[in-house]
N, C-alpha and C positions, 0 to 999 in steps of 0.2 A: 504494499500500500504506499501511498505518499508518505503518511507519517512515519512508517518504518523505514522508508527512503532518507527523511531528514534526520532521523536518528541515527542512524547508521553512519550518513556524511558528517554529522556532529561528533560522532566517536571516534571514527576511523583516525584522524589526525592526532588524536591523544593516544593511539596505540602505537603509532611508530615515530622514532624521533628521526629517522633518516631512511630514504628509500633509495636503494643502490641500484644502478644498472646492472645486468647481468651479461652482458655481452665481453667485457674485459676479464670477468672470472671463467669464461667458457673452456679455455685451454687448460686452467688449474682443475677445474671441474671435472674435465675429461679425464686427467691424470688419476683423479680420485675413484671416479667411476669405474674406470679400467682396473685399477688396482684393488678395489674392493669388490668388483662384480656388484656395484650396488647402485640403487637409481639415481638419475641426474639431480633431483631435488637436493640430496644429501651431499651430493659432489660438489654443488653450489654453495651450500652451506659451509662446508669444510673448506673451500676456497676464499670464501669470505670471512670465516675465522681466521685465516691464515693472513690474508693481505691487511686485516684490520688488526691484527696481534691481539685476536679477542677469543675470549673460551666459549665455546659452543656446547650449552646443556642440552643432553637428549636422555628420553627414557627408552629409546630404541635398543632393546638388549642385543639382537641380533648385528646390529650395526657396532654397537660396542665391542661385542667378541671379535669381529672381523677387525677393530682398530686395535684391539689388544697387543696385536703382533705388529704392528706398524709404528716404528720409533717417530717417524716424522711428525706423527700427531700429540707427541707427549706433550701435554701444557695445552693443548688446543681444545680438548674434549673432556667433559666431566659427565659422569651418570647423573642423572635425576632420581633422587630416592623415589620408590613406589609410593 
């Protein structure tokens, strides 16, 4: 509805401090996707975390298991407690 759209339009800017274009991240994301045999969205998140020297917090246990053996991500990813 119109009211729902207005509510969302007012909320969305408060949810994101910054929107980052994905195109510059694609080469690094491709590296992660191939290395981990994992979906592109997570490859993009990893690439962004590395680019920004940020920590990515995830609850994805499958991904965390894959990342456990990858020294490149030490310090980039932390598990979110269930």
